[in-house]
MDAnalysis code that builds the backbone (N, CA, C; Angstrom):
import MDAnalysis as mda
import numpy as np

u = mda.Universe.empty(213, n_residues=71, atom_resindex=np.repeat(np.arange(71), 3), trajectory=True)
u.add_TopologyAttr("name", ["N", "CA", "C"] * 71)
u.add_TopologyAttr("resid", np.arange(1, 72))
u.add_TopologyAttr("resname", ["MET", "LYS", "VAL", "ASN", "LEU", "LYS", "ASP", "TYR", "ASP", "ARG", "GLY", "SER", "PHE", "ILE", "LYS", "ILE", "ILE", "ARG", "GLU", "TRP", "THR", "GLY", "LEU", "THR", "GLN", "LYS", "GLU", "PHE", "GLY", "LYS", "GLU", "LEU", "GLY", "LYS", "SER", "LEU", "ARG", "THR", "ILE", "GLN", "GLU", "TYR", "GLU", "ALA", "GLY", "THR", "THR", "ALA", "TYR", "ASN", "ILE", "ARG", "ILE", "LEU", "GLU", "LYS", "ILE", "THR", "LYS", "ARG", "PHE", "ASN", "ILE", "SER", "ILE", "THR", "ALA", "GLU", "LYS", "ASN", "LYS"])
u.atoms.positions = np.array([
    [-153.937, 126.379, -107.061],
    [-155.577, 126.245, -107.073],
    [-155.807, 125.175, -106.218],
    [-156.740, 125.838, -105.086],
    [-157.537, 125.422, -104.190],
    [-158.919, 125.238, -104.126],
    [-159.627, 123.704, -104.521],
    [-161.581, 123.965, -104.727],
    [-161.739, 123.009, -103.987],
    [-163.235, 123.589, -103.210],
    [-163.682, 122.145, -102.895],
    [-164.688, 121.737, -103.378],
    [-164.696, 120.283, -103.339],
    [-165.658, 119.787, -103.814],
    [-167.216, 120.093, -103.770],
    [-167.566, 120.000, -102.615],
    [-168.784, 120.412, -102.024],
    [-169.479, 122.136, -102.056],
    [-168.832, 122.593, -103.302],
    [-169.092, 123.949, -103.336],
    [-169.696, 123.743, -104.956],
    [-169.460, 122.493, -105.817],
    [-170.178, 122.683, -106.917],
    [-170.753, 121.293, -107.616],
    [-171.639, 121.746, -108.281],
    [-171.911, 120.079, -108.895],
    [-170.958, 119.392, -109.690],
    [-171.206, 118.322, -109.791],
    [-170.318, 117.221, -110.296],
    [-169.782, 117.861, -111.636],
    [-170.906, 118.408, -112.441],
    [-170.345, 118.446, -113.798],
    [-169.824, 119.871, -114.161],
    [-170.007, 120.682, -112.743],
    [-169.774, 122.025, -113.116],
    [-168.233, 121.855, -112.883],
    [-167.913, 121.109, -111.359],
    [-166.466, 121.253, -111.032],
    [-165.470, 121.007, -111.722],
    [-166.043, 119.837, -112.826],
    [-164.622, 119.342, -114.071],
    [-164.726, 120.694, -115.064],
    [-165.725, 121.320, -115.283],
    [-165.459, 122.227, -116.236],
    [-164.726, 123.522, -115.635],
    [-164.800, 123.819, -114.483],
    [-164.288, 124.997, -113.642],
    [-162.674, 124.817, -113.845],
    [-162.453, 123.406, -113.439],
    [-160.865, 122.979, -113.261],
    [-160.101, 123.094, -114.761],
    [-161.095, 122.711, -115.509],
    [-160.711, 122.584, -117.336],
    [-160.186, 124.104, -117.610],
    [-161.523, 125.087, -117.702],
    [-160.976, 126.278, -117.541],
    [-159.954, 127.074, -117.102],
    [-159.733, 126.512, -115.634],
    [-158.851, 127.216, -114.816],
    [-157.587, 126.992, -115.295],
    [-157.061, 125.753, -116.282],
    [-156.358, 125.153, -116.897],
    [-156.088, 126.175, -118.331],
    [-157.161, 125.999, -119.090],
    [-156.924, 127.350, -120.299],
    [-157.026, 126.544, -121.362],
    [-157.666, 124.986, -121.195],
    [-157.324, 123.953, -122.298],
    [-158.828, 123.538, -122.623],
    [-158.972, 123.129, -123.833],
    [-160.202, 122.907, -124.472],
    [-160.639, 121.463, -124.030],
    [-161.971, 121.109, -124.184],
    [-162.643, 119.634, -123.683],
    [-161.139, 118.480, -124.243],
    [-160.890, 118.847, -125.312],
    [-160.264, 117.863, -126.125],
    [-158.612, 117.604, -125.812],
    [-158.244, 118.795, -125.234],
    [-156.746, 118.848, -124.870],
    [-156.989, 118.578, -123.360],
    [-158.173, 118.798, -122.140],
    [-158.040, 118.283, -121.028],
    [-158.047, 116.999, -121.328],
    [-159.153, 116.117, -122.047],
    [-159.122, 115.117, -122.146],
    [-157.998, 114.226, -122.669],
    [-157.103, 114.552, -123.217],
    [-155.916, 113.987, -123.525],
    [-155.167, 114.178, -122.665],
    [-154.963, 115.238, -121.737],
    [-154.163, 115.200, -120.691],
    [-154.131, 113.832, -119.795],
    [-155.457, 113.988, -119.456],
    [-155.969, 113.017, -118.306],
    [-156.304, 111.514, -119.030],
    [-156.118, 111.254, -120.307],
    [-156.047, 109.609, -120.875],
    [-157.634, 109.262, -121.227],
    [-158.429, 110.732, -121.569],
    [-159.996, 110.474, -121.718],
    [-160.279, 110.943, -123.097],
    [-161.272, 110.781, -123.894],
    [-161.454, 111.212, -125.246],
    [-162.388, 112.860, -124.566],
    [-162.798, 113.525, -125.909],
    [-163.685, 114.161, -125.925],
    [-165.035, 114.196, -125.328],
    [-165.172, 112.857, -125.782],
    [-166.730, 112.981, -125.713],
    [-167.139, 112.248, -124.030],
    [-165.844, 111.711, -123.450],
    [-165.746, 111.630, -122.255],
    [-165.916, 113.082, -120.979],
    [-165.059, 113.827, -121.336],
    [-164.883, 114.750, -120.789],
    [-166.200, 115.808, -120.991],
    [-167.058, 115.871, -122.227],
    [-167.920, 116.484, -122.292],
    [-169.497, 115.941, -121.562],
    [-169.256, 114.669, -121.096],
    [-169.860, 113.924, -120.261],
    [-169.994, 113.973, -118.745],
    [-168.590, 114.327, -118.407],
    [-168.441, 114.934, -117.047],
    [-168.933, 115.907, -116.946],
    [-168.547, 116.945, -117.816],
    [-169.106, 118.332, -118.138],
    [-170.812, 118.621, -118.031],
    [-171.138, 117.475, -118.366],
    [-172.878, 117.627, -118.342],
    [-173.496, 116.672, -117.117],
    [-172.469, 116.231, -116.651],
    [-172.884, 115.490, -115.838],
    [-173.787, 114.386, -115.869],
    [-173.365, 113.640, -117.054],
    [-174.135, 112.515, -117.504],
    [-173.359, 111.432, -117.110],
    [-172.063, 111.825, -116.757],
    [-171.171, 110.699, -116.819],
    [-170.414, 110.656, -115.468],
    [-170.421, 109.778, -114.378],
    [-169.764, 110.161, -113.223],
    [-168.470, 109.947, -113.346],
    [-167.214, 110.681, -112.750],
    [-166.245, 110.680, -112.553],
    [-165.854, 109.772, -111.275],
    [-164.777, 109.293, -111.470],
    [-163.699, 108.326, -110.101],
    [-162.936, 109.187, -109.442],
    [-162.401, 108.707, -108.306],
    [-161.226, 109.346, -107.622],
    [-160.139, 109.125, -108.322],
    [-159.580, 108.592, -109.182],
    [-158.879, 108.136, -110.047],
    [-158.493, 109.249, -111.009],
    [-159.841, 110.027, -111.610],
    [-159.449, 110.996, -112.151],
    [-159.371, 112.190, -111.518],
    [-159.856, 112.407, -110.497],
    [-159.421, 113.235, -109.467],
    [-158.030, 113.508, -108.967],
    [-157.415, 112.513, -108.750],
    [-156.172, 112.143, -108.305],
    [-155.219, 112.287, -109.959],
    [-155.431, 112.499, -110.737],
    [-154.855, 112.513, -112.117],
    [-154.829, 113.950, -112.407],
    [-156.102, 114.719, -111.792],
    [-156.053, 116.144, -111.933],
    [-155.565, 116.740, -110.903],
    [-155.162, 116.258, -109.867],
    [-154.568, 117.018, -108.688],
    [-152.912, 116.916, -109.042],
    [-152.680, 115.342, -109.679],
    [-150.889, 115.764, -110.011],
    [-150.629, 116.341, -111.538],
    [-151.546, 115.965, -112.106],
    [-151.447, 116.927, -113.571],
    [-151.031, 118.720, -113.304],
    [-151.898, 118.850, -112.655],
    [-152.253, 120.401, -112.560],
    [-151.766, 120.853, -111.151],
    [-151.493, 120.530, -110.569],
    [-150.960, 120.864, -109.192],
    [-151.922, 121.462, -108.436],
    [-153.175, 120.915, -108.344],
    [-154.503, 121.607, -107.803],
    [-154.729, 120.804, -106.217],
    [-155.411, 121.440, -105.484],
    [-155.499, 120.700, -104.262],
    [-157.050, 120.738, -104.085],
    [-157.163, 119.133, -104.129],
    [-158.807, 119.473, -104.120],
    [-159.368, 118.413, -102.347],
    [-160.244, 119.672, -101.990],
    [-160.846, 119.434, -100.435],
    [-162.460, 118.332, -100.488],
    [-162.227, 117.340, -99.953],
    [-163.672, 116.794, -100.155],
    [-164.543, 116.697, -98.784],
    [-165.415, 117.260, -98.318],
    [-166.064, 116.864, -97.038],
    [-167.498, 116.318, -97.072],
    [-167.379, 115.657, -96.015],
    [-168.684, 115.052, -95.566],
    [-170.183, 115.756, -95.382],
    [-170.809, 115.788, -96.025],
    [-171.852, 116.579, -95.645],
    [-172.788, 116.292, -94.237],
    [-173.114, 117.443, -93.691],
    [-173.576, 116.560, -92.243],
    [-175.310, 116.639, -92.050],
])
């Protein structure tokens, strides 16, 4: 799977990746070392994730993430 960060808002990006993996929020959190509550907050856009979370996602799920600077 290849996704571009600019195509999604912050919360929906995590949700789309999680749904692609077929995992529940709790299972996805466990894979990333995060709580169910944290995953819920990521998906709702109320808590910001950082580059380390994106690195874990790319390594764990073999996903390529592209980030482009807005013009």
